[in-house]
C-alpha positions in Angstrom: 0.8 20.7 26.1 -1.2 22.0 22.9 0.3 25.5 22.2 -1.8 28.3 20.8 -0.4 30.4 17.9 -1.2 34.0 18.0 -1.1 37.0 15.2 -0.8 40.9 16.6 -2.4 43.2 14.1 -2.0 46.8 15.1 -0.7 50.0 13.2 1.2 51.2 16.4 4.6 49.9 17.0 4.7 50.7 20.7 1.7 48.4 21.2 3.1 45.6 19.0 6.3 46.1 21.0 4.3 45.6 24.4 2.4 42.8 23.4 5.7 40.9 22.1 7.0 41.5 25.7 4.1 39.5 27.1 4.7 36.9 24.9 8.2 36.8 25.7 7.5 36.5 29.7 5.0 33.8 28.9 7.1 31.9 26.8 10.0 32.0 29.6 7.1 30.7 32.0 6.5 27.9 29.4 2.9 29.1 29.4 1.0 27.4 25.9 1.0 31.0 23.9 3.2 31.4 20.9 3.6 34.4 19.0 4.0 33.9 15.2 3.8 37.3 13.7 2.7 40.6 13.6 1.2 42.9 11.0 0.6 46.7 10.8 -2.4 47.0 8.5 -5.3 44.9 7.8 -4.0 43.9 4.0 -1.0 42.9 5.5 -2.6 40.7 8.4 -4.6 38.7 5.7 -1.2 37.9 4.1 0.4 36.8 7.2 -2.8 34.7 8.4 -2.9 33.2 5.3 1.2 32.3 5.3 1.0 31.4 9.0 -2.2 30.1 9.6 -2.4 31.1 13.4 -5.3 29.9 16.0 -5.8 33.4 17.1 -5.5 36.9 16.1 -5.3 40.2 18.3 -6.1 43.0 16.2 -7.0 46.8 16.7 -10.2 48.3 15.3 -9.0 51.6 13.9 -6.1 51.1 11.4 -5.2 53.0 7.8 -7.1 51.6 4.8 -8.9 48.3 5.9 -10.6 48.8 9.5 -10.3 45.8 11.9 -14.1 45.0 11.5 -13.5 44.8 7.9 -10.5 42.5 8.4 -12.8 40.1 10.8 -15.3 39.8 8.0 -12.5 38.8 5.6 -11.1 36.5 7.8 -14.3 34.7 8.6 -14.9 34.1 4.8 -11.2 32.6 4.5 -10.6 31.2 7.7 -13.5 30.7 9.7 -12.2 28.9 12.9 -9.8 31.4 13.7 -10.2 32.9 17.0 -10.1 36.7 17.4 -9.5 38.9 20.2 -10.0 42.9 19.6 -7.7 45.4 21.4 -9.1 48.8 21.0 -8.7 52.3 22.4 -12.5 52.9 21.8 -14.9 51.5 24.5 -18.1 52.8 22.7 -20.4 49.9 22.7 -21.3 50.3 19.1 -18.0 48.8 18.2 -18.5 46.1 20.8 -21.8 45.4 19.0 -20.2 44.8 15.8 -17.5 42.8 16.8 -20.3 40.4 18.8 -22.0 40.4 15.5 -19.2 38.9 13.6 -18.0 36.4 16.3 -15.3 38.2 17.9 -14.2 36.2 21.0 -13.2 39.1 23.3 -13.0 42.8 23.0 -10.6 44.3 25.4 -9.8 48.1 25.7 -6.2 49.3 25.3 -6.4 51.9 28.0 -5.8 51.0 30.5 -4.1 47.4 28.9 -3.3 45.0 31.7 -1.2 41.8 31.0 -3.4 39.8 33.3 -6.3 41.0 31.1 -4.9 39.8 27.9 -3.6 36.2 29.4 -7.4 35.7 30.8 -8.3 36.6 27.2 -6.0 34.3 25.5 -6.8 31.4 28.0 -10.4 31.8 27.4 -9.8 31.5 23.6 -7.7 28.9 23.9 -10.2 26.6 25.9 -12.4 27.4 22.8 -9.8 26.3 20.2 -9.3 23.1 22.1 -13.1 22.5 22.6 -13.7 23.1 18.7 -10.9 20.6 17.8 -12.1 18.0 20.3 -15.7 18.5 18.8 -14.1 17.9 15.1 -12.1 15.0 16.0 -14.9 13.2 17.6 -16.9 13.9 14.5 -14.3 12.6 12.2 -14.0 9.5 14.4 -17.6 9.1 14.1 -17.6 9.5 10.3 -14.8 7.3 9.8 -16.5 4.3 11.9 -19.6 4.7 10.1 -17.8 4.6 6.6 -15.7 2.0 7.8 -18.8 -0.1 9.3 -20.7 0.9 5.7 -18.0 -1.0 3.7 -18.4 -4.2 5.9 -22.3 -4.1 5.3 -21.5 -3.7 1.7 -19.0 -6.5 1.8 -21.8 -8.8 3.3 -24.4 -7.4 0.7 -22.3 -8.4 -2.2 -21.3 -11.4 -0.9 -25.0 -12.4 -0.8 -25.6 -10.9 -4.4 -23.2 -13.0 -6.1 -24.2 -15.9 -4.5 -27.9 -15.5 -5.5 -29.0 -15.1 -2.2 -30.6 -11.5 -2.4 -33.0 -10.5 -5.1 -32.4 -7.4 -7.3 -35.3 -5.5 -5.6 -33.9 -6.2 -2.2 -30.5 -5.0 -3.5 -32.2 -1.8 -4.8 -33.5 -0.9 -1.5 -30.6 -1.8 0.7 -28.1 0.0 -1.6 -30.0 3.0 -1.4 -29.0 3.0 2.3 -25.2 1.9 1.6 -24.3 3.3 -1.5 -26.5 6.6 -1.8 -25.7 8.1 -5.4 -25.3 4.9 -7.2 -27.7 4.1 -10.0 -27.2 0.8 -11.9 -28.6 1.9 -15.1 -25.2 1.6 -16.9 -22.4 0.5 -15.1 -19.2 -1.5 -15.1 -17.5 -3.8 -12.4 -13.8 -3.2 -11.2 -11.8 -5.9 -9.7 -8.7 -4.2 -8.1 -6.1 -7.0 -6.8 -3.1 -6.4 -4.8 -0.1 -7.6 -7.2 1.8 -8.8 -4.3 -0.1 -9.9 -1.4 2.0 -11.6 0.6 5.0 -9.2 0.6 2.1 -6.6 1.7 1.2 -9.0 4.3 5.0 -9.4 5.4 5.5 -5.7 5.4 2.5 -4.5 7.5 1.1 -5.4 10.8 -2.7 -6.5 10.7 -4.0 -3.1 12.0 -1.5 -1.2 9.4 -3.2 -3.6 6.5 -6.6 -2.8 7.8 -5.8 1.1 7.5 -4.4 0.8 4.1 -7.1 -0.9 2.8 -9.7 1.4 4.1 -7.5 4.0 2.4 -7.3 2.0 -1.1 -11.3 1.9 -0.9 -11.7 5.6 -0.2 -9.1 6.2 -3.2 -11.1 3.9 -5.4 -14.5 5.6 -4.7 -12.9 8.9 -5.2 -11.7 8.2 -8.6 -14.8 6.5 -9.7 -17.4 8.6 -8.4 -15.6 11.4 -10.3 -18.0 9.7 -13.4 -20.8 9.0 -11.4 -21.9 7.2 -8.6 -20.0 4.1 -7.0 -20.4 1.2 -4.7 -17.2 -0.3 -3.3 -16.1 -2.9 -0.7 -13.3 -5.3 0.1 -14.8 -8.9 -1.1 -11.6 -10.8 -0.7 -8.6 -10.2 1.6 -6.4 -9.2 -1.8 -9.2 -8.0 -3.8 -11.4 -4.9 -3.7 -14.7 -4.7 -6.0 -16.3 -1.6 -7.1 -19.5 -1.2 -9.4 -19.4 2.5 -10.9 -21.8 4.4 -13.2 -20.4 5.1 -16.5 -22.0 6.9 -19.2 -21.0 5.8 -22.7 -22.8 5.8 -26.2 -21.5 2.8 -27.3 -19.5 -0.6 -26.0 -16.2 0.8 -27.3 -16.7 3.9 -26.0 -17.5 2.3 -22.4 -14.4 0.0 -22.7 -12.3 3.1 -23.4 -13.6 4.8 -20.2 -13.3 1.8 -18.5 -9.5 1.4 -19.4 -8.8 5.0 -18.4 -10.5 4.7 -15.0 -8.4 1.6 -14.3 -5.3 3.4 -15.1 -6.5 6.2 -12.9 -7.2 4.0 -10.0 -4.0 2.1 -10.1 -1.9 5.4 -10.5 -3.7 7.0 -7.4 -3.1 4.1 -5.3 0.4 3.6 -6.3 1.1 7.6 -5.5 -0.6 8.0 -2.2 0.0 4.5 -0.9 2.8 2.9 -2.7 1.0 -0.2 -3.3 1.0 -1.8 -7.0 -2.4 -3.1 -7.9 -3.5 -4.5 -11.3 -7.3 -4.2 -12.3 -10.1 -6.0 -14.2 -13.1 -4.6 -15.8 -16.3 -6.0 -17.0 -18.3 -5.1 -19.8 -21.4 -2.5 -19.9 -24.5 -4.0 -17.5 -27.4 -2.8 -16.3 -29.7 -3.6 -13.4 -28.6 -5.3 -10.0 -29.9 -8.4 -12.0 -26.7 -8.5 -13.9 -24.3 -7.8 -10.8 -23.4 -11.2 -10.3 -22.3 -11.6 -14.2 -20.6 -8.4 -14.2 -18.6 -9.4 -11.2 -17.5 -12.8 -12.9 -16.5 -11.0 -16.1 -14.3 -8.5 -13.8 -12.5 -11.5 -12.2 -11.8 -13.3 -15.5 -10.6 -10.0 -17.0 -8.3 -9.7 -13.8 -6.9 -13.3 -14.1 -5.4 -12.0 -17.5 -3.2 -9.9 -15.8 -1.4 -13.1 -15.2 0.5 -13.0 -18.4 1.5 -9.0 -17.9 3.6 -7.1 -15.4 2.3 -5.6 -12.2 0.0 -3.0 -12.6 -1.8 -4.0 -15.5 -5.3 -2.9 -16.8 -7.7 -5.4 -18.6 -10.7 -4.7 -19.7 -13.5 -6.6 -21.7 -12.2 -5.9 -24.8 -8.8 -6.6 -24.1 -9.2 -10.0 -22.6 -6.8 -12.7 -23.9 -7.9 -16.0 -25.6 -6.8 -19.5 -24.5 -6.6 -22.5 -26.6 -6.8 -26.4 -26.1 -3.9 -26.7 -28.3 -1.6 -24.1 -26.3 -2.9 -26.6 -23.1 -2.2 -29.8 -24.8 1.3 -28.7 -26.0 2.3 -27.2 -22.8 1.5 -30.0 -20.6 3.3 -32.6 -23.1 6.3 -30.9 -22.7 5.8 -31.2 -19.1 4.8 -35.0 -18.9 7.8 -35.8 -21.0 10.4 -34.2 -18.7 8.6 -36.0 -15.6 9.6 -39.1 -17.3 13.1 -38.2 -17.9 14.0 -36.5 -14.5 16.1 -38.1 -12.0 17.4 -37.1 -8.8 21.1 -35.8 -10.8 19.0 -34.3 -13.7 16.4 -31.9 -11.9 18.0 -28.9 -12.8 18.8 -29.8 -16.3 15.4 -31.1 -17.1 13.4 -28.3 -15.7 15.2 -25.4 -16.9 14.4 -25.8 -20.8 10.7 -26.0 -19.6 10.4 -22.7 -18.2 10.5 -20.9 -21.3 7.3 -22.7 -22.7 5.5 -21.0 -19.7 5.9 -17.9 -21.4 5.5 -19.3 -25.1 1.9 -20.6 -24.2 -1.5 -18.9 -23.2 -3.4 -21.2 -21.2 -5.9 -20.4 -18.4 -4.1 -19.2 -15.1 -6.4 -21.1 -12.6 -5.9 -24.5 -14.6 -2.0 -23.8 -15.2 -1.6 -23.3 -11.4 -3.8 -26.3 -10.3 -1.7 -28.4 -13.0 2.0 -27.1 -12.2 1.1 -27.6 -8.2 0.2 -31.3 -9.0 3.0 -31.8 -11.5 5.6 -31.4 -8.6 3.7 -33.3 -6.1 4.4 -36.2 -8.8 7.9 -34.8 -9.2 8.2 -35.1 -5.6 6.9 -38.4 -5.3 9.2 -39.7 -8.2 12.3 -38.3 -6.7 11.9 -39.1 -3.0 11.6 -42.5 -0.8 7.8 -42.5 0.1 8.4 -41.3 3.7 9.4 -38.1 2.4 7.3 -37.7 -0.5 4.1 -36.3 1.3 1.9 -34.3 -1.2 1.1 -31.5 1.6 4.8 -30.5 1.1 4.1 -29.2 -2.1 0.2 -28.0 -1.5 -0.6 -24.3 -1.5 2.8 -23.4 -2.9 1.6 -21.9 -5.9 -1.9 -21.1 -4.9 -1.1 -17.2 -4.4 0.6 -16.8 -7.8 -1.1 -13.8 -9.5 1.5 -13.5 -12.4 3.4 -15.9 -14.3 6.8 -14.7 -13.2 5.8 -15.6 -9.8 5.1 -19.0 -11.1 8.0 -19.6 -12.7 10.3 -18.4 -10.0 8.6 -20.7 -7.2 8.6 -23.8 -9.8 12.3 -23.2 -10.3 12.9 -22.9 -6.6 10.7 -26.3 -5.9 12.5 -28.0 -8.4 16.2 -26.9 -7.1 14.6 -28.0 -3.5 13.6 -31.1 -4.8 17.0 -31.7 -6.5 18.6 -31.0 -3.5 16.7 -33.4 -1.3 17.0 -36.1 -3.8 20.8 -35.7 -3.9 20.8 -35.3 -0.1 19.3 -38.8 0.0 22.6 -40.1 -1.1 24.9 -37.7 0.9 26.3 -38.3 4.4 24.4 -37.2 7.3 27.0 -35.1 8.3 26.9 -33.1 5.0 23.3 -32.8 5.1 23.4 -31.2 8.8 26.1 -28.7 7.3 24.0 -27.5 4.3 21.4 -27.0 6.5 23.0 -24.9 8.9 24.1 -22.8 5.9 20.5 -22.4 4.9 19.4 -21.7 8.4 22.3 -18.7 8.8 22.5 -17.2 5.4 21.9 -13.6 7.3 24.5 -14.2 9.5 28.6 -14.4 9.1 29.0 -18.0 8.3 32.6 -19.8 8.7 34.0 -23.1 8.0 35.0 -23.4 11.9 31.4 -22.8 13.1 29.8 -25.3 10.7 32.6 -27.9 11.8 31.7 -27.1 15.4 28.2 -27.3 14.6 28.4 -30.8 13.3 31.1 -31.9 15.6 33.9 -32.6 12.9 37.3 -31.2 12.3 37.2 -28.0 10.1 39.8 -29.4 7.5 37.7 -32.7 7.1 34.4 -30.6 6.5 36.3 -28.5 3.9 37.2 -31.9 2.2 34.0 -33.1 2.7 32.5 -30.3 0.5 34.7 -30.7 -2.3 34.2 -34.5 -2.2 30.2 -34.5 -1.7 29.3 -31.2 -3.8 32.0 -30.8 -6.1 33.0 -27.3 -4.6 35.0 -25.5 -1.9 33.1 -24.4 1.0 33.5 -20.7 0.6 32.2 -20.6 -2.8 29.3 -23.1 -2.1 28.2 -20.4 0.7 28.6 -17.4 -1.8 26.5 -19.0 -4.5 23.8 -19.8 -1.8 23.7 -16.0 -0.8 23.3 -14.8 -4.4 20.4 -17.4 -4.8 18.6 -16.1 -1.8 19.5 -12.6 -2.9 17.7 -13.1 -6.6 15.0 -14.8 -4.5 14.5 -11.4 -2.5 14.9 -9.5 -5.7 12.3 -11.1 -7.2 9.8 -10.2 -4.9 10.5 -6.9 -4.5 12.5 -4.0 -5.6 15.6 -3.8 -3.1 18.6 -1.8 -2.9 22.0 -3.3 -3.4 22.8 -2.3 0.2 19.3 -3.9 1.6 19.9 -7.1 -0.7 23.4 -7.5 0.6 22.5 -7.0 4.3 19.7 -9.8 3.7 22.1 -12.4 2.9 24.7 -11.6 5.3 27.2 -9.6 3.2 28.0 -6.4 4.9 29.8 -4.8 2.3 27.8 -3.4 -0.8 30.7 -3.5 -3.2 31.7 -6.9 -2.3 28.4 -8.0 -2.9 27.8 -6.7 -6.4 31.1 -8.0 -7.3 30.0 -11.3 -6.1 26.7 -11.2 -7.8 28.4 -10.1 -11.2 30.8 -13.7 -10.7 28.1 -15.7 -10.3 25.6 -14.4 -12.6 27.4 -12.5 -14.9 25.5 -9.1 -14.4 24.8 -6.7 -11.7 21.7 -7.1 -9.3 19.5 -4.7 -10.9 20.1 -5.6 -14.6 19.4 -9.2 -13.5 16.3 -7.9 -12.3 15.4 -5.8 -15.4 16.3 -8.6 -18.0 14.5 -11.4 -15.9 
């Protein structure tokens, strides 16, 4: 039951104490009225009201210094929603008339003051508070619904615009309804993308994702509207787009302003929603006829964040340049490696390739497509035809928005293919044991459990690991746990305890010792250096 909080204002201590006793009795009966404080003057009441934010104030009229009527007038300025009940020793109609004029809810005469009269007045005031809150809630819900629907309509309109399905004149008319205040005379397009959308999807339910995206749009609009009009919507599941009016005397000044705004958008989203985004910005444009071109420029600028860390801002003047020389040199390294690779040398051949990805600047979209195709050919070369379907690779790299994601997935893909290729020569029992380990890394794994799973003697399984893989069972499991921890660490910033529990090690200290033994460094330092 919603409690109404109350503040008593009266210069007579006996009256204050009498009202306190009323509230004590009501509390014992679990009635919805709670006394949060009292004051003996109007000035003190203003301070207490600002601090306690009561729903209701019971006040005397005649007090030293500020009168009750003056107090109420001040409260109406500072806290217009607070309900006021006057308790006065005067029954003069002139006082009542003034009280009604300034919106006092109830006027009670102190002599005689009956508990049931005060209770009745409080109950009516509570009904007033509840009715007002319900009305405000409905208005807020309606406002949010209208605004959310507006974002959907904007998305549909912008999709039509970038596809060339709506003319500039039609856009001008419809944007007046959907983005009032935005004038496309001098504007830039901002493309704001989640840095790690797959992690975002894994951490939040669909309803929570929609709520957070809605919050992002509100933040983007609030930041960009600080310098002019703004037109924002979600254009792709992982990308928000905004057109913002930006006044600048030159292209360089425009670019600098856009960069600062991009930083402000990124920082606000990070601060309030704990979500990392990167931002790409177009150059200066004018008129809806250039909106499609502005959007393409923003997308291209956003693509350049591939070679930077999370949270990067790329404006038109900060774009990277890609050369055919870098492309030829990079692909030659990969093509030569493809010829040399074999089931026994997959890791050895792949490892020297990864630094070349950092050393060359090539178009990210082109690179992602090439690496995916290269892995398909690698799989076809390493595995028998019945195990080399291209569909097993397709889509593995599609959502890589940064180079370190691509490098990590390429490394893991190479290791998996190497394991599969080597596994094709392993005993079936060995492959089954390795699969059991992979499927149960989060749990406690013992040699006896694995042996039971593959219906063999534990001693024989132990010898099998040494003979087939060259390591004992315990070392193999430990290595796979740490490799899994590294995969997780590259996706998100986990604590050591979270990492340990995620890979089935339930002692943080032992996990750190094991991690250092296998990698030569601590988990967080490994992440910082990678």
